[in-house]
C-alpha positions in Angstrom: 0.0 0.0 0.0 1.2 3.5 -0.8 1.6 6.4 1.5 -1.4 7.4 3.5 -0.3 11.0 3.8 -2.2 12.3 0.6 -5.4 10.5 1.7 -5.1 12.0 5.2 -4.6 15.4 3.6 -7.7 15.1 1.5 -9.7 13.8 4.5 -8.5 16.7 6.6 -9.4 19.2 3.9 -12.9 17.7 3.5 -13.4 18.0 7.3 -12.1 21.5 7.3 -14.4 22.7 4.5 -17.4 21.0 6.2 -16.6 22.7 9.5 -16.0 26.1 7.9 -19.0 26.2 5.6 -21.5 23.9 7.4 -20.6 24.3 11.1 -19.9 21.8 13.7 -22.8 19.5 12.8 -21.6 19.2 9.2 -18.1 18.5 10.5 -19.4 15.6 12.7 -21.5 14.2 9.8 -18.5 14.2 7.4 -16.3 12.6 10.1 -18.9 9.9 10.9 -19.5 9.1 7.2 -15.8 9.0 6.6 -15.3 6.5 9.5 -18.2 4.4 8.2 -16.7 4.4 4.7 -13.2 3.5 6.1 -14.6 0.5 8.0 -16.7 -0.6 5.0 -13.6 -0.5 2.8 -11.6 -2.5 5.3 -14.3 -5.1 5.5 -14.5 -5.3 1.7 -10.7 -5.6 1.4 -10.8 -8.5 3.9 -8.7 -6.7 6.5 -11.5 -6.8 9.1 -14.2 -9.3 9.8 -17.6 -8.5 11.2 -17.0 -10.7 14.2 -14.1 -8.4 15.2 -16.7 -5.8 16.4 -18.8 -8.2 18.5 -16.2 -10.2 20.5 -16.3 -9.5 24.2 -13.3 -7.9 25.9 -13.2 -10.7 28.5 -12.8 -13.3 25.8 -9.9 -11.3 24.3 -8.2 -11.0 27.7 -8.6 -14.8 28.3 -7.0 -15.6 24.9 -4.0 -13.3 25.6 -3.2 -15.1 28.8 -2.8 -18.5 27.2 
């Protein structure tokens, strides 16, 4: 994968424009939709699995101790 800096720059600019022209509500909406899009992209790429979001923390801690 290439450098993530240009993508971060574009995301920051989009959030900046949303905050400047639309206010804080628009900033939050753009940030939330960006996060949803990021997670959806990771799921489609196979980097994440839906079960990763639903595992309990206790189970994770038990697996680490073994």
